[in-house]
N, C-alpha and C positions, 0 to 999 in steps of 0.2 A: 348374348348368343341366341336367346330365344327369339329375339326380333328377327335375326337372320333366318332362322328356321321358318318362322311364320311368313316372312317375305318370300322364301323359296316355295312354300306351299301355295301362296297366292299365285305365283307364276305358273304353277302346275294346273290350276283350276280349269282353264279352257280345255286342255287335253283330257283331263279326267271327265269333264262334261261330255266331250265328244265320244269317249269310250264307254259311257254309262250303259248304252243299249248292248254293246258287245260284251260288257261285263255280265249283264243279266243273262244274255244268251249262252255264254260260256259256263254259267253257274259258278264262276270263280273270278276273283280279281286278277287281271292280267299280270304276268310277271314283270312286264315293263312298268306298270304303275307302281308295283311294290318297290322295284329298283329305284324308280324316280323319287319316291318318298324317302327311301333310305338315303339317297344322295343329298337330300335336304337336311339330314340329321334328325328327322322326325322321330324315328324309332329309338333314338338315344336320349330323348328329352327327359324321361324319368329314370334312365339308367344311371347308376352311381358313378361319380367321378373316379372312384377307385378302380373301375373297370371300363374306363374310356367313355363314360357317359357324360351328358351335359348337366344332369341333376337340376333341371330348371324348376321354376315354381309351377304348381299344378294348373293354375288358371291359364298360363301360356299354353300348356299341353291341350287343355280343353278348347281353347281358342282355335288352335290348329285343327283339332278334330272337327269342330263346328264348320270351319271353312271347307274341309275335304268333303264332308257329308252334304254340304250345300251344292256341290257339283255332282256327286254320285253317292247315293245313300249306302249302297253295298260297300263301296270303297271306304267311306267314312266309318262305317260300322267295323269293318275288319281293321282299319288303321287304329281305331280307338282301343279295341280289345288287344291287338298285338302290342300296341304302344304302351299299355299299362302293365304288361307282364314283367318287363324289366324292374319295375317298382316292386312287384310282388317277390320276384326272385331275390331282390336286395334284402328282403326280410329273413331269408333263410340263413342257415349256418354258412360261414365263409367257405367251407369245403365244397358245398353245393355250388356256390357262386364261381369258385375256381373251375369246377368241372364244366359249367356252362360257358363262361367267358375266358377261361385261361388261354385257349388257343385261338379263339375267334370272337372278337367283341361285337361282331355284327350278326350273331345268331339270333333267330327269332323263335318265340315260344308261343304255342297256342294253349287252349285250356278247355276244360269242361268241369265245372265245379259241382254240378248236381251229384248227389250221392248215388250214382248208378252202378257202383261196384263196391267191393269191400276189401279190407286188408286184415290179415291175421298177424298178430304180434309174434315175432320169432327172435332168436338171438341176433342182435346187431341191427334189427330193422323190422321189415314187414314183408309178407308175401301178398302181392296185390293181383286181383283178377276182376274182370268186369267189362262191360261195354258202355261207353259214355257217348251221349249224343251232343250235337250242336257245337262242335269244336270249330268255330269260325276261323277261316284263314289257315287251317292246319296244313294245307298242301304247300305253304310257303315257310314251314317251320321244321326245326329239327329237334325240338324239345316240347314237352307238354306238361301242363299242370292239371292234375286230376283230383277231384274231391271225393271223400268217402270215409265211412266210419272204420275204426280199428277195433278188432275183436280179440279178446284173450279168454281162452277157455269157454268159448261160445257166448261171451257177454261183451257188449260194446263198452270200451274203456276210453275212447277218445274220438274226435273227428279231425281229420288231417287233410292237408293238401300235399299230394305226392308229386315229385318232380322226376320225370322219366325222359331218357334220350330216345331218339327215334328207333334205335335198334330194339327197344323193349316194347314197341307197340305197332299195331297195324292200323292203317286208315281205310275205312270202307266208304265208298262213294254212294251215299243215299240221298243227297240233298236235292230235292225237287219240290219247290214251294211257290206260293203265289206272291210272296214278298221277300225282300232281301235275297233274291235268287242268286245274286252274284257273290255271296259271302262264302260259298263252298264250306258250309258248316256241317261237315261230315262226321261220321262216327269214329271213335277211337276204341280199339279192342286190345285188351291186355290179358294174357293168359299166364297166370301163376309166375309173376316176375318178382324177384327180390329187389326191394327198395331199401337202401341203407338208411339208418336213422337220421343222418344229416340231410337227407333229401326228403324229409317229411317235416311239415310245419303244423303244429297243433293249432287248431282254430281258437282254443282257449287263450293261448299266448297272443295270437293275432288280435283278438277282440280286446285284449287288455293293453295293446300297443307296447308290449314288452317282448321283443323277439330277438333271436340270436344275431341276426344281421346287423343290429344296431351297434354291435361291438366294432365293426369295420366301416359301417355307414351311419355315423352319428348325426348327420344333418337333419334338419327339421322335416324334410320331405318324408323320411322314413319313420317319423313318429306320428304320422297321421293315421286315423282309423281306417281299416279295410272297409268297414261298413259305410264310410263316407266316400272314399276314393273310387271303389269299384262300381257302386250303383251310379255315381255321377258319370262314369265312363260309358254307361248305357244311355243315360239321358242326353248327354252332350251331342252325340250324333243325331238323335231324334230332333233336337232343336235345330241342328244344322239342316236336316231334311225339311223342316218347316220353313226355314229361311229360303232354301232352294225352291220350294213350292211357291212361296210368296213371290220371289223374283220371277219365276216362270209365269205365274198367274198375271202379274202386273204387265209383263211384256205381252202376253197373249191378249189380255183385255184391251190393251192400248191399240191393238190392230183389229180387234174383232168388230164386225158389223152384225147386228142382230136382225135378221130378216123378218122374224116374227113380230118385230116392233117397228115396221115400216122403215127398215134400214138404219135404225138408231145406232150410233156408235156407243159401244159399252163404256168408253171413258167418259161419256156424258151422262151415264146412268147414275143418279144419286144413290140408289140402293147398292150398286156395285162399289161405290166409294165408301159407304158405311161398312160393308163387309171387309174391305181392304184395311180400313182403320182398325176394326176390331181384331182382325188377325195379326196385324203388326203389333198391337198393344200386347196381345197374348204372348207372342214370340219374345218381345222385349222383356216382359215380366218374368217369363221362364228363365231367360238367360241372366237377368240381373240378380234374381234370387239365388240361382245356382252359384254364380261367381262370387257374390257377396259372402255366402256361407263358407265356401272353400277358402276365400281370402281371410275370413275371420279365424278359421281353424289354423291356417298356415301361419298367421301372425302370432298366435299363441304358441305354436310349436317352435317358431323362431326364438321366442322369448323363454322357451323351455318351461312354460307354464302348463298347468293342468288343463286338459280339454274337457270342459264341463259336459255332463250328460245332456243337459237341456239344449246345448248347441249341437251336439251330435244328433239328437233327435230332430232338431230343426232342419239339419242338413237332409235327413231322410224324408221328412215331411215335404220340403220344397223340391227335392229331387223327383219324387213321384208326381207331385203337383206340376212340376215343370214338364214332364212327359204329357200329362193330361192337357196342359195349356197348348203344347205344340200340336197334339192330335186335334184339339178343338180348332186351332187356327187352320190346319190343313183341311179339315172337314168343311169349314166355313167357306174356304176358297174353292174347294173342289166342287161343291154343290152349285156354285155359280159360274162354273167355267165353260159350260156349254157342251154340246154333243161331240164336237171335234176333239175335245180334251181327252176323251176316253179312247182315242185311237192308239193302237200299239206304237210305241216309240216316243210318245209325247212325254215330257218330263213330269207334268203335274200328276198324271195317273201313276207313274212309277214312284214318285215321292210318296203319294198317298198309300200305295201298297207297302212300300218299304217301312214307312213310319208305323203303320198298323201292325206289321210283322214285329217290329222292335217293341211295340207296346206290350206284347204278350210275354216278354222276358220276365223271369221271376223277380228281378230287381224292381219291376214296375207294379208290383202287387200293392196298389195304393191303399186299400183298406187296412192291411196289416201295418203299414207304415203309419197311417193315421191313428190306429189303435195304440201303437207304441207311443206316439207323441201325446195322445190324450191320457194314457196311463201315467206318463211322466209329469204331465201338467197337474194331475191330482196328487202328485207326490208318492205314487205307488211304485214298487219295484218293477223294472222292465226286464222280463225274462229273456226276450229275444235278443240274441247276441249280434244281430245284423244291423248295427247302427254305429 
């Protein structure tokens, strides 16, 4: 089934490419693009079969994301983030899953995981308030996942992800950026809303891969670590943007005549060929490491074997390194694209801006991921739960 979804996504690439500038101008992915992706089955790739999903392997999902992002960075970013949320909801108590998918299995969920609000523990659940930023694609969704600490008697007792229906929050249009302009990553505002216990998921349980949703979704997909699945969801579209930039650069250079060098054709320039080779190698390395690591995790999960800490740390190491490789490739190509490449509407400059915007996401904090890996390599306890 995943092959059919990927084939459907491939068929959409030309129209997504054509809409890329309109997407940026509108500061939001067009509803037509979201609908078209939905019709391919993309948003159900990581949704559990128990609620009408396809429950595909994660590499197939990331492959589809990479393809979408190679056509339009903003669309790929939104698709990746909205596409992974059914996986996260599948980890919640089944009562929460029934509320989300019980009447409509095509609903979409946005998120903002940074702890920009807080919850107070009350009888039966929490009282949640706050303002969360960067909820990509929220205008296409009717549920949201929000991160924040839980307090009791004034003291933090947990950190949870809270699941809320659209009636419990407001969207504030604030998104105006130099990159990923088409993602519509607006603010979510919550004012003293009650969240029942079953719609809160402790990050302690998530980091241990022991969550309530596994009672109804026992498949290997839902035994994978959050710290592997979600950060890879950020890097996959950035690698896709690098691939899109590479394709656009090669096409542009193949037609370019360099007036400053007596009419030399760029495709005859040996230094241009070197840069293309270097960029292609970086993109391939980023993708091969990301997919190899996820495949290794998934194979262990299928065999119901323990997911070793060193592998989980390797996933994070190579995930942030994959983003760095993709950015390096785009920079190498962009600096040799010539003055016409910076004109508004050209794909290479848009991919360059989108990828750099994605680079600043918290999941791409490379030094922290490298420190975690180095700590584990020395056999020391790793305190950070984001792996």
